PDB file of N, CA, C and O in Angstrom:
ATOM      1  N   MET A   1       0.176  -0.575   0.158  1.00  0.00           N
ATOM      2  CA  MET A   1       0.275   0.238  -0.134  1.00  0.00           C
ATOM      3  C   MET A   1       0.460   1.262   0.024  1.00  0.00           C
ATOM      4  O   MET A   1       0.884   1.520   1.150  1.00  0.00           O
ATOM      5  N   VAL A   2       0.239   2.708  -1.142  1.00  0.00           N
ATOM      6  CA  VAL A   2       0.718   3.567  -0.632  1.00  0.00           C
ATOM      7  C   VAL A   2       1.262   4.747   0.317  1.00  0.00           C
ATOM      8  O   VAL A   2       0.414   5.261   1.047  1.00  0.00           O
ATOM      9  N   ASP A   3       2.436   5.183   0.384  1.00  0.00           N
ATOM     10  CA  ASP A   3       2.086   5.545   2.427  1.00  0.00           C
ATOM     11  C   ASP A   3       1.303   6.991   1.894  1.00  0.00           C
ATOM     12  O   ASP A   3       2.117   7.727   1.337  1.00  0.00           O
ATOM     13  N   LEU A   4      -0.066   7.551   1.937  1.00  0.00           N
ATOM     14  CA  LEU A   4      -0.132   9.155   1.146  1.00  0.00           C
ATOM     15  C   LEU A   4       0.577   9.713   2.036  1.00  0.00           C
ATOM     16  O   LEU A   4       0.539  10.734   1.349  1.00  0.00           O
ATOM     17  N   GLY A   5       0.935   9.893   2.546  1.00  0.00           N
ATOM     18  CA  GLY A   5       2.178  10.877   2.508  1.00  0.00           C
ATOM     19  C   GLY A   5       2.871  11.445   2.051  1.00  0.00           C
ATOM     20  O   GLY A   5       2.948  12.669   1.936  1.00  0.00           O
ATOM     21  N   ASP A   6       3.478  10.685   1.721  1.00  0.00           N
ATOM     22  CA  ASP A   6       3.917   9.786   0.351  1.00  0.00           C
ATOM     23  C   ASP A   6       3.408  11.340  -1.112  1.00  0.00           C
ATOM     24  O   ASP A   6       3.748  12.278  -1.833  1.00  0.00           O
ATOM     25  N   VAL A   7       2.507  10.546  -0.655  1.00  0.00           N
ATOM     26  CA  VAL A   7       2.156  11.654  -2.063  1.00  0.00           C
ATOM     27  C   VAL A   7       1.579  13.060  -2.301  1.00  0.00           C
ATOM     28  O   VAL A   7       1.450  13.706  -3.341  1.00  0.00           O
ATOM     29  N   LEU A   8       1.227  13.379  -0.833  1.00  0.00           N
ATOM     30  CA  LEU A   8       0.875  14.410  -0.353  1.00  0.00           C
ATOM     31  C   LEU A   8       2.563  15.640  -0.134  1.00  0.00           C
ATOM     32  O   LEU A   8       2.831  16.816  -0.379  1.00  0.00           O
ATOM     33  N   ASP A   9       3.004  14.897   0.227  1.00  0.00           N
ATOM     34  CA  ASP A   9       4.483  15.646   0.816  1.00  0.00           C
ATOM     35  C   ASP A   9       4.425  16.294  -0.930  1.00  0.00           C
ATOM     36  O   ASP A   9       3.780  17.305  -1.208  1.00  0.00           O
ATOM     37  N   PRO A  10       5.201  15.513  -1.942  1.00  0.00           N
ATOM     38  CA  PRO A  10       5.427  16.372  -2.699  1.00  0.00           C
ATOM     39  C   PRO A  10       4.748  17.411  -4.014  1.00  0.00           C
ATOM     40  O   PRO A  10       5.111  18.066  -4.991  1.00  0.00           O
ATOM     41  N   ILE A  11       3.475  17.010  -3.221  1.00  0.00           N
ATOM     42  CA  ILE A  11       2.856  18.543  -4.267  1.00  0.00           C
ATOM     43  C   ILE A  11       2.449  19.182  -2.738  1.00  0.00           C
ATOM     44  O   ILE A  11       1.759  20.199  -2.824  1.00  0.00           O
ATOM     45  N   ARG A  12       2.587  18.993  -2.146  1.00  0.00           N
ATOM     46  CA  ARG A  12       2.418  20.232  -0.658  1.00  0.00           C
ATOM     47  C   ARG A  12       4.601  21.551  -1.011  1.00  0.00           C
ATOM     48  O   ARG A  12       5.057  22.693  -1.070  1.00  0.00           O
ATOM     49  N   LYS A  13       4.865  20.483  -1.075  1.00  0.00           N
ATOM     50  CA  LYS A  13       6.719  21.564  -1.756  1.00  0.00           C
ATOM     51  C   LYS A  13       6.408  22.220  -2.994  1.00  0.00           C
ATOM     52  O   LYS A  13       6.947  23.277  -3.325  1.00  0.00           O
ATOM     53  N   GLN A  14       5.421  21.526  -3.792  1.00  0.00           N
ATOM     54  CA  GLN A  14       4.785  22.732  -4.821  1.00  0.00           C
ATOM     55  C   GLN A  14       4.621  23.572  -4.756  1.00  0.00           C
ATOM     56  O   GLN A  14       4.962  24.625  -5.297  1.00  0.00           O
ATOM     57  N   VAL A  15       3.772  23.110  -3.720  1.00  0.00           N
ATOM     58  CA  VAL A  15       3.197  24.286  -3.441  1.00  0.00           C
ATOM     59  C   VAL A  15       2.966  25.422  -2.251  1.00  0.00           C
ATOM     60  O   VAL A  15       2.198  26.288  -1.833  1.00  0.00           O
ATOM     61  N   ILE A  16       4.815  24.430  -1.933  1.00  0.00           N
ATOM     62  CA  ILE A  16       5.495  25.681  -1.060  1.00  0.00           C
ATOM     63  C   ILE A  16       6.845  26.815  -2.792  1.00  0.00           C
ATOM     64  O   ILE A  16       6.967  28.025  -2.983  1.00  0.00           O
ATOM     65  N   ASP A  17       7.356  25.854  -3.406  1.00  0.00           N
ATOM     66  CA  ASP A  17       7.383  26.290  -4.156  1.00  0.00           C
ATOM     67  C   ASP A  17       6.818  27.640  -5.003  1.00  0.00           C
ATOM     68  O   ASP A  17       7.393  28.697  -5.262  1.00  0.00           O
ATOM     69  N   ILE A  18       5.519  27.193  -5.314  1.00  0.00           N
ATOM     70  CA  ILE A  18       4.816  28.099  -6.074  1.00  0.00           C
ATOM     71  C   ILE A  18       4.970  29.801  -4.844  1.00  0.00           C
ATOM     72  O   ILE A  18       5.429  30.891  -5.186  1.00  0.00           O
ATOM     73  N   LYS A  19       4.568  29.524  -3.856  1.00  0.00           N
ATOM     74  CA  LYS A  19       4.207  30.359  -2.599  1.00  0.00           C
ATOM     75  C   LYS A  19       5.561  31.517  -3.120  1.00  0.00           C
ATOM     76  O   LYS A  19       5.765  32.647  -3.563  1.00  0.00           O
ATOM     77  N   ASP A  20       6.146  30.421  -2.737  1.00  0.00           N
ATOM     78  CA  ASP A  20       8.457  30.852  -2.947  1.00  0.00           C
ATOM     79  C   ASP A  20       8.091  32.615  -4.396  1.00  0.00           C
ATOM     80  O   ASP A  20       8.310  33.826  -4.418  1.00  0.00           O
ATOM     81  N   ALA A  21       7.359  31.384  -5.432  1.00  0.00           N
ATOM     82  CA  ALA A  21       7.391  32.314  -6.693  1.00  0.00           C
ATOM     83  C   ALA A  21       6.340  33.587  -6.484  1.00  0.00           C
ATOM     84  O   ALA A  21       6.659  34.535  -7.202  1.00  0.00           O
ATOM     85  N   LEU A  22       5.247  33.813  -5.729  1.00  0.00           N
ATOM     86  CA  LEU A  22       5.642  34.396  -4.982  1.00  0.00           C
ATOM     87  C   LEU A  22       4.816  35.755  -4.745  1.00  0.00           C
ATOM     88  O   LEU A  22       3.848  36.383  -5.175  1.00  0.00           O
ATOM     89  N   ALA A  23       6.116  35.807  -3.513  1.00  0.00           N
ATOM     90  CA  ALA A  23       6.732  36.213  -3.154  1.00  0.00           C
ATOM     91  C   ALA A  23       7.749  37.088  -4.157  1.00  0.00           C
ATOM     92  O   ALA A  23       7.645  38.215  -4.640  1.00  0.00           O
ATOM     93  N   HIS A  24       8.616  36.216  -4.235  1.00  0.00           N
ATOM     94  CA  HIS A  24       9.270  36.891  -5.585  1.00  0.00           C
ATOM     95  C   HIS A  24       8.799  38.483  -6.570  1.00  0.00           C
ATOM     96  O   HIS A  24       9.290  39.549  -6.942  1.00  0.00           O
ATOM     97  N   ALA A  25       7.503  37.682  -6.622  1.00  0.00           N
ATOM     98  CA  ALA A  25       6.478  38.287  -8.839  1.00  0.00           C
ATOM     99  C   ALA A  25       6.719  39.595  -7.203  1.00  0.00           C
ATOM    100  O   ALA A  25       7.781  40.191  -7.390  1.00  0.00           O
ATOM    101  N   ARG A  26       6.202  39.958  -6.177  1.00  0.00           N
ATOM    102  CA  ARG A  26       5.119  40.235  -5.466  1.00  0.00           C
ATOM    103  C   ARG A  26       6.387  41.732  -4.956  1.00  0.00           C
ATOM    104  O   ARG A  26       6.099  42.909  -4.737  1.00  0.00           O
ATOM    105  N   TYR A  27       8.003  40.930  -4.902  1.00  0.00           N
ATOM    106  CA  TYR A  27       8.502  41.683  -5.287  1.00  0.00           C
ATOM    107  C   TYR A  27       9.813  42.611  -5.976  1.00  0.00           C
ATOM    108  O   TYR A  27      10.667  43.381  -5.539  1.00  0.00           O
ATOM    109  N   ARG A  28       9.436  42.064  -7.280  1.00  0.00           N
ATOM    110  CA  ARG A  28       9.916  42.575  -8.251  1.00  0.00           C
ATOM    111  C   ARG A  28       8.984  43.968  -8.292  1.00  0.00           C
ATOM    112  O   ARG A  28       9.393  45.129  -8.262  1.00  0.00           O
ATOM    113  N   TYR A  29       7.525  43.462  -8.374  1.00  0.00           N
ATOM    114  CA  TYR A  29       6.105  43.679  -8.307  1.00  0.00           C
ATOM    115  C   TYR A  29       5.596  45.317  -7.928  1.00  0.00           C
ATOM    116  O   TYR A  29       4.800  46.062  -8.498  1.00  0.00           O
ATOM    117  N   ASP A  30       6.682  45.541  -6.357  1.00  0.00           N
ATOM    118  CA  ASP A  30       7.172  46.156  -6.064  1.00  0.00           C
ATOM    119  C   ASP A  30       8.503  47.028  -6.065  1.00  0.00           C
ATOM    120  O   ASP A  30       8.812  47.960  -5.324  1.00  0.00           O
ATOM    121  N   GLY A  31       8.840  46.745  -6.577  1.00  0.00           N
ATOM    122  CA  GLY A  31      10.502  47.812  -6.852  1.00  0.00           C
ATOM    123  C   GLY A  31       9.619  48.160  -8.101  1.00  0.00           C
ATOM    124  O   GLY A  31       8.780  48.981  -7.731  1.00  0.00           O
ATOM    125  N   LEU A  32       9.450  47.826  -9.619  1.00  0.00           N
ATOM    126  CA  LEU A  32       8.247  48.569  -9.744  1.00  0.00           C
ATOM    127  C   LEU A  32       7.847  49.462  -9.703  1.00  0.00           C
ATOM    128  O   LEU A  32       7.902  50.408 -10.489  1.00  0.00           O
ATOM    129  N   ASP A  33       7.346  49.329  -8.734  1.00  0.00           N
ATOM    130  CA  ASP A  33       6.126  50.357  -8.250  1.00  0.00           C
ATOM    131  C   ASP A  33       6.785  51.018  -7.933  1.00  0.00           C
ATOM    132  O   ASP A  33       6.430  52.196  -7.978  1.00  0.00           O
ATOM    133  N   LEU A  34       7.687  50.807  -7.591  1.00  0.00           N
ATOM    134  CA  LEU A  34       8.558  52.440  -6.063  1.00  0.00           C
ATOM    135  C   LEU A  34       9.328  53.024  -7.362  1.00  0.00           C
ATOM    136  O   LEU A  34       9.910  54.037  -6.974  1.00  0.00           O
ATOM    137  N   ILE A  35       9.545  52.846  -8.546  1.00  0.00           N
ATOM    138  CA  ILE A  35      10.238  53.660  -9.525  1.00  0.00           C
ATOM    139  C   ILE A  35       9.169  54.460 -10.646  1.00  0.00           C
ATOM    140  O   ILE A  35       9.575  55.470 -11.220  1.00  0.00           O
ATOM    141  N   LEU A  36       7.250  53.723 -11.005  1.00  0.00           N
ATOM    142  CA  LEU A  36       6.518  54.680 -11.164  1.00  0.00           C
ATOM    143  C   LEU A  36       6.216  55.580 -10.136  1.00  0.00           C
ATOM    144  O   LEU A  36       5.597  56.396 -10.819  1.00  0.00           O
ATOM    145  N   THR A  37       6.198  55.930  -9.277  1.00  0.00           N
ATOM    146  CA  THR A  37       5.543  57.141  -8.127  1.00  0.00           C
ATOM    147  C   THR A  37       6.565  57.781  -8.646  1.00  0.00           C
ATOM    148  O   THR A  37       6.007  58.838  -8.939  1.00  0.00           O
ATOM    149  N   GLY A  38       8.109  57.958  -9.107  1.00  0.00           N
ATOM    150  CA  GLY A  38       9.007  59.042  -9.779  1.00  0.00           C
ATOM    151  C   GLY A  38       8.866  59.534 -10.931  1.00  0.00           C
ATOM    152  O   GLY A  38       9.594  60.407 -11.404  1.00  0.00           O
ATOM    153  N   VAL A  39       7.852  58.980 -11.521  1.00  0.00           N
ATOM    154  CA  VAL A  39       6.926  59.122 -13.047  1.00  0.00           C
ATOM    155  C   VAL A  39       6.328  60.788 -13.053  1.00  0.00           C
ATOM    156  O   VAL A  39       5.159  61.173 -13.030  1.00  0.00           O
ATOM    157  N   ALA A  40       7.424  61.475 -13.087  1.00  0.00           N
ATOM    158  CA  ALA A  40       6.913  63.206 -13.393  1.00  0.00           C
ATOM    159  C   ALA A  40       5.163  63.243 -13.958  1.00  0.00           C
ATOM    160  O   ALA A  40       4.160  63.571 -13.325  1.00  0.00           O
ATOM    161  N   GLU A  41       5.282  62.845 -15.153  1.00  0.00           N
ATOM    162  CA  GLU A  41       3.596  62.704 -15.398  1.00  0.00           C
ATOM    163  C   GLU A  41       1.960  62.281 -14.362  1.00  0.00           C
ATOM    164  O   GLU A  41       1.453  61.181 -14.582  1.00  0.00           O
ATOM    165  N   ALA A  42       1.469  62.967 -13.596  1.00  0.00           N
ATOM    166  CA  ALA A  42       0.632  62.606 -13.062  1.00  0.00           C
ATOM    167  C   ALA A  42      -0.327  61.650 -13.941  1.00  0.00           C
ATOM    168  O   ALA A  42      -0.530  60.607 -13.321  1.00  0.00           O
ATOM    169  N   LYS A  43      -0.680  61.666 -14.615  1.00  0.00           N
ATOM    170  CA  LYS A  43      -2.095  60.631 -15.995  1.00  0.00           C
ATOM    171  C   LYS A  43      -0.798  59.377 -15.597  1.00  0.00           C
ATOM    172  O   LYS A  43      -1.042  58.430 -14.849  1.00  0.00           O
ATOM    173  N   VAL A  44       0.363  59.566 -16.155  1.00  0.00           N
ATOM    174  CA  VAL A  44       0.333  57.865 -15.849  1.00  0.00           C
ATOM    175  C   VAL A  44       0.988  57.482 -14.046  1.00  0.00           C
ATOM    176  O   VAL A  44       0.395  56.425 -13.832  1.00  0.00           O
ATOM    177  N   ARG A  45       1.388  57.620 -13.434  1.00  0.00           N
ATOM    178  CA  ARG A  45       1.425  58.040 -12.548  1.00  0.00           C
ATOM    179  C   ARG A  45      -0.142  57.040 -11.889  1.00  0.00           C
ATOM    180  O   ARG A  45      -0.267  55.858 -11.568  1.00  0.00           O
ATOM    181  N   GLY A  46      -0.935  57.988 -11.908  1.00  0.00           N
ATOM    182  CA  GLY A  46      -2.244  57.281 -11.616  1.00  0.00           C
ATOM    183  C   GLY A  46      -2.209  56.040 -11.609  1.00  0.00           C
ATOM    184  O   GLY A  46      -1.846  55.072 -10.940  1.00  0.00           O
ATOM    185  N   ALA A  47      -2.653  56.314 -12.471  1.00  0.00           N
ATOM    186  CA  ALA A  47      -3.243  54.805 -14.159  1.00  0.00           C
ATOM    187  C   ALA A  47      -1.867  53.823 -13.295  1.00  0.00           C
ATOM    188  O   ALA A  47      -2.163  52.642 -13.116  1.00  0.00           O
ATOM    189  N   SER A  48      -0.134  54.362 -12.673  1.00  0.00           N
ATOM    190  CA  SER A  48       0.018  52.980 -13.018  1.00  0.00           C
ATOM    191  C   SER A  48      -0.300  52.416 -11.068  1.00  0.00           C
ATOM    192  O   SER A  48       0.029  51.290 -10.693  1.00  0.00           O
ATOM    193  N   GLN A  49      -0.841  53.263 -10.287  1.00  0.00           N
ATOM    194  CA  GLN A  49      -0.593  53.419  -8.636  1.00  0.00           C
ATOM    195  C   GLN A  49      -2.450  51.700  -8.149  1.00  0.00           C
ATOM    196  O   GLN A  49      -2.796  50.963  -7.226  1.00  0.00           O
ATOM    197  N   GLU A  50      -3.114  52.250 -10.305  1.00  0.00           N
ATOM    198  CA  GLU A  50      -4.744  51.962  -9.753  1.00  0.00           C
ATOM    199  C   GLU A  50      -4.108  50.196 -10.520  1.00  0.00           C
ATOM    200  O   GLU A  50      -4.647  49.092 -10.587  1.00  0.00           O
ATOM    201  N   ILE A  51      -3.250  50.530 -10.805  1.00  0.00           N
ATOM    202  CA  ILE A  51      -3.484  49.435 -11.520  1.00  0.00           C
ATOM    203  C   ILE A  51      -2.213  48.095 -10.602  1.00  0.00           C
ATOM    204  O   ILE A  51      -2.160  46.868 -10.506  1.00  0.00           O
ATOM    205  N   PHE A  52      -1.557  49.041 -10.210  1.00  0.00           N
ATOM    206  CA  PHE A  52      -0.919  48.118  -8.925  1.00  0.00           C
ATOM    207  C   PHE A  52      -1.525  47.617  -7.595  1.00  0.00           C
ATOM    208  O   PHE A  52      -1.078  46.883  -6.713  1.00  0.00           O
ATOM    209  N   MET A  53      -3.003  48.437  -7.800  1.00  0.00           N
ATOM    210  CA  MET A  53      -3.564  48.799  -6.363  1.00  0.00           C
ATOM    211  C   MET A  53      -4.879  47.548  -6.495  1.00  0.00           C
ATOM    212  O   MET A  53      -5.774  47.318  -5.682  1.00  0.00           O
ATOM    213  N   VAL A  54      -4.545  46.746  -8.084  1.00  0.00           N
ATOM    214  CA  VAL A  54      -5.034  45.800  -8.078  1.00  0.00           C
ATOM    215  C   VAL A  54      -5.385  44.172  -8.597  1.00  0.00           C
ATOM    216  O   VAL A  54      -6.210  43.262  -8.667  1.00  0.00           O
ATOM    217  N   ALA A  55      -3.442  44.856  -9.006  1.00  0.00           N
ATOM    218  CA  ALA A  55      -2.995  43.513  -9.378  1.00  0.00           C
ATOM    219  C   ALA A  55      -2.066  42.730  -8.010  1.00  0.00           C
ATOM    220  O   ALA A  55      -1.597  41.621  -7.753  1.00  0.00           O
ATOM    221  N   GLY A  56      -2.187  44.461  -7.201  1.00  0.00           N
ATOM    222  CA  GLY A  56      -1.625  43.801  -5.157  1.00  0.00           C
ATOM    223  C   GLY A  56      -2.956  43.272  -4.436  1.00  0.00           C
ATOM    224  O   GLY A  56      -2.877  42.967  -3.246  1.00  0.00           O
ATOM    225  N   GLU A  57      -4.405  43.130  -5.241  1.00  0.00           N
ATOM    226  CA  GLU A  57      -4.983  42.187  -4.250  1.00  0.00           C
ATOM    227  C   GLU A  57      -5.569  40.624  -4.461  1.00  0.00           C
ATOM    228  O   GLU A  57      -6.053  39.769  -3.719  1.00  0.00           O
ATOM    229  N   LYS A  58      -5.102  40.788  -6.574  1.00  0.00           N
ATOM    230  CA  LYS A  58      -5.109  39.987  -6.929  1.00  0.00           C
ATOM    231  C   LYS A  58      -4.285  39.130  -6.557  1.00  0.00           C
ATOM    232  O   LYS A  58      -4.763  38.245  -5.847  1.00  0.00           O
ATOM    233  N   MET A  59      -3.104  39.064  -6.802  1.00  0.00           N
ATOM    234  CA  MET A  59      -1.839  38.427  -6.138  1.00  0.00           C
ATOM    235  C   MET A  59      -2.295  38.328  -3.980  1.00  0.00           C
ATOM    236  O   MET A  59      -1.878  37.325  -3.402  1.00  0.00           O
ATOM    237  N   ASP A  60      -2.782  38.989  -3.458  1.00  0.00           N
ATOM    238  CA  ASP A  60      -2.642  38.727  -2.088  1.00  0.00           C
ATOM    239  C   ASP A  60      -3.801  37.719  -1.698  1.00  0.00           C
ATOM    240  O   ASP A  60      -3.959  37.240  -0.575  1.00  0.00           O
ATOM    241  N   ALA A  61      -4.921  37.375  -3.296  1.00  0.00           N
ATOM    242  CA  ALA A  61      -6.047  35.940  -3.302  1.00  0.00           C
ATOM    243  C   ALA A  61      -4.917  35.098  -3.110  1.00  0.00           C
ATOM    244  O   ALA A  61      -4.589  34.323  -2.212  1.00  0.00           O
ATOM    245  N   ILE A  62      -4.386  35.469  -4.235  1.00  0.00           N
ATOM    246  CA  ILE A  62      -3.883  33.851  -4.666  1.00  0.00           C
ATOM    247  C   ILE A  62      -2.689  33.425  -3.316  1.00  0.00           C
ATOM    248  O   ILE A  62      -2.407  32.270  -2.998  1.00  0.00           O
ATOM    249  N   ASP A  63      -2.046  34.857  -2.588  1.00  0.00           N
ATOM    250  CA  ASP A  63      -1.300  33.322  -2.059  1.00  0.00           C
ATOM    251  C   ASP A  63      -2.434  33.085  -0.773  1.00  0.00           C
ATOM    252  O   ASP A  63      -2.421  32.064  -0.086  1.00  0.00           O
ATOM    253  N   ASN A  64      -3.341  34.127  -0.590  1.00  0.00           N
ATOM    254  CA  ASN A  64      -5.062  32.872   1.096  1.00  0.00           C
ATOM    255  C   ASN A  64      -5.194  32.076   0.357  1.00  0.00           C
ATOM    256  O   ASN A  64      -5.367  31.036   0.993  1.00  0.00           O
ATOM    257  N   MET A  65      -5.255  31.707  -1.686  1.00  0.00           N
ATOM    258  CA  MET A  65      -5.549  30.573  -2.532  1.00  0.00           C
ATOM    259  C   MET A  65      -4.620  29.757  -2.294  1.00  0.00           C
ATOM    260  O   MET A  65      -5.129  28.646  -2.434  1.00  0.00           O
ATOM    261  N   ILE A  66      -3.174  29.605  -1.917  1.00  0.00           N
ATOM    262  CA  ILE A  66      -2.215  29.039  -1.885  1.00  0.00           C
ATOM    263  C   ILE A  66      -2.197  28.419  -0.049  1.00  0.00           C
ATOM    264  O   ILE A  66      -2.158  27.242   0.310  1.00  0.00           O
ATOM    265  N   ASP A  67      -2.245  29.785   0.923  1.00  0.00           N
ATOM    266  CA  ASP A  67      -1.812  28.803   2.082  1.00  0.00           C
ATOM    267  C   ASP A  67      -3.365  28.445   2.580  1.00  0.00           C
ATOM    268  O   ASP A  67      -3.291  28.121   3.766  1.00  0.00           O
ATOM    269  N   GLU A  68      -4.260  28.407   2.273  1.00  0.00           N
ATOM    270  CA  GLU A  68      -5.206  27.534   2.513  1.00  0.00           C
ATOM    271  C   GLU A  68      -5.934  25.949   1.693  1.00  0.00           C
ATOM    272  O   GLU A  68      -6.993  25.378   1.953  1.00  0.00           O
ATOM    273  N   LEU A  69      -4.855  25.603   0.648  1.00  0.00           N
ATOM    274  CA  LEU A  69      -4.027  25.044   0.129  1.00  0.00           C
ATOM    275  C   LEU A  69      -3.467  23.483   0.678  1.00  0.00           C
ATOM    276  O   LEU A  69      -3.781  22.294   0.642  1.00  0.00           O
ATOM    277  N   TYR A  70      -2.323  24.480   1.246  1.00  0.00           N
ATOM    278  CA  TYR A  70      -1.342  24.016   2.024  1.00  0.00           C
ATOM    279  C   TYR A  70      -1.834  24.011   3.105  1.00  0.00           C
ATOM    280  O   TYR A  70      -1.234  23.100   3.675  1.00  0.00           O
ATOM    281  N   ARG A  71      -2.910  24.639   4.152  1.00  0.00           N
ATOM    282  CA  ARG A  71      -3.435  23.503   5.676  1.00  0.00           C
ATOM    283  C   ARG A  71      -4.556  22.382   4.686  1.00  0.00           C
ATOM    284  O   ARG A  71      -5.332  22.066   5.588  1.00  0.00           O
ATOM    285  N   ARG A  72      -4.995  21.742   3.607  1.00  0.00           N
ATOM    286  CA  ARG A  72      -6.216  21.266   3.624  1.00  0.00           C
ATOM    287  C   ARG A  72      -5.511  19.751   3.345  1.00  0.00           C
ATOM    288  O   ARG A  72      -5.998  18.665   3.657  1.00  0.00           O
ATOM    289  N   LEU A  73      -3.829  20.076   2.457  1.00  0.00           N
ATOM    290  CA  LEU A  73      -3.868  19.664   2.164  1.00  0.00           C
ATOM    291  C   LEU A  73      -2.625  18.783   3.677  1.00  0.00           C
ATOM    292  O   LEU A  73      -2.666  17.563   3.835  1.00  0.00           O
ATOM    293  N   SER A  74      -1.662  19.706   4.579  1.00  0.00           N
ATOM    294  CA  SER A  74      -1.357  19.213   5.223  1.00  0.00           C
ATOM    295  C   SER A  74      -3.111  18.460   6.184  1.00  0.00           C
ATOM    296  O   SER A  74      -3.096  17.334   6.681  1.00  0.00           O
ATOM    297  N   ALA A  75      -4.245  19.272   6.225  1.00  0.00           N
ATOM    298  CA  ALA A  75      -5.325  18.298   7.459  1.00  0.00           C
ATOM    299  C   ALA A  75      -5.852  17.200   6.603  1.00  0.00           C
ATOM    300  O   ALA A  75      -6.775  16.495   7.011  1.00  0.00           O
ATOM    301  N   LEU A  76      -5.180  16.983   5.156  1.00  0.00           N
ATOM    302  CA  LEU A  76      -6.134  15.981   4.849  1.00  0.00           C
ATOM    303  C   LEU A  76      -4.854  14.254   4.541  1.00  0.00           C
ATOM    304  O   LEU A  76      -5.070  13.208   3.929  1.00  0.00           O
ATOM    305  N   ASP A  77      -3.348  14.860   5.490  1.00  0.00           N
ATOM    306  CA  ASP A  77      -2.851  13.887   5.161  1.00  0.00           C
ATOM    307  C   ASP A  77      -2.697  13.901   6.953  1.00  0.00           C
ATOM    308  O   ASP A  77      -1.996  12.890   7.005  1.00  0.00           O
ATOM    309  N   ARG A  78      -2.799  14.184   7.956  1.00  0.00           N
ATOM    310  CA  ARG A  78      -2.966  13.906   9.679  1.00  0.00           C
ATOM    311  C   ARG A  78      -4.668  12.838   9.597  1.00  0.00           C
ATOM    312  O   ARG A  78      -4.661  11.768  10.205  1.00  0.00           O
ATOM    313  N   GLU A  79      -6.121  13.310   8.745  1.00  0.00           N
ATOM    314  CA  GLU A  79      -6.824  12.823   8.729  1.00  0.00           C
ATOM    315  C   GLU A  79      -6.444  10.766   8.057  1.00  0.00           C
ATOM    316  O   GLU A  79      -6.680   9.684   8.594  1.00  0.00           O
ATOM    317  N   LEU A  80      -5.985  11.033   7.106  1.00  0.00           N
ATOM    318  CA  LEU A  80      -5.730  10.005   6.494  1.00  0.00           C
ATOM    319  C   LEU A  80      -4.447   8.899   6.888  1.00  0.00           C
ATOM    320  O   LEU A  80      -4.221   7.763   6.472  1.00  0.00           O
ATOM    321  N   GLU A  81      -3.400  10.161   8.326  1.00  0.00           N
ATOM    322  CA  GLU A  81      -2.613   9.592   9.255  1.00  0.00           C
ATOM    323  C   GLU A  81      -3.476   8.526   9.964  1.00  0.00           C
ATOM    324  O   GLU A  81      -3.182   7.332  10.007  1.00  0.00           O
ATOM    325  N   ASN A  82      -4.379   8.987  10.416  1.00  0.00           N
ATOM    326  CA  ASN A  82      -5.762   8.836  11.199  1.00  0.00           C
ATOM    327  C   ASN A  82      -5.204   7.461  11.585  1.00  0.00           C
ATOM    328  O   ASN A  82      -4.485   7.011  12.477  1.00  0.00           O
ATOM    329  N   LEU A  83      -6.096   6.829  10.123  1.00  0.00           N
ATOM    330  CA  LEU A  83      -7.068   5.798   9.782  1.00  0.00           C
ATOM    331  C   LEU A  83      -5.817   4.914   9.448  1.00  0.00           C
ATOM    332  O   LEU A  83      -5.966   3.760   9.047  1.00  0.00           O
TER     333      LEU A  83
END
């Protein structure tokens, strides 16, 4: 019989890797946002701030989904271990 922990561990590692990639994307996003705040043209600056606000909300939502997926995988692993 297959140990389900052996099946779920690689998936959890992928979830962690995705979360890490999202953190790196957020770092680049923050850098670009910082650069664009120095743009002299008010319309460009305002548009970029709006775009970055929406993108930030989307990244937060994705981050929350990743956290929930990891919690569910861990809970499933615990439940299966008890069986």
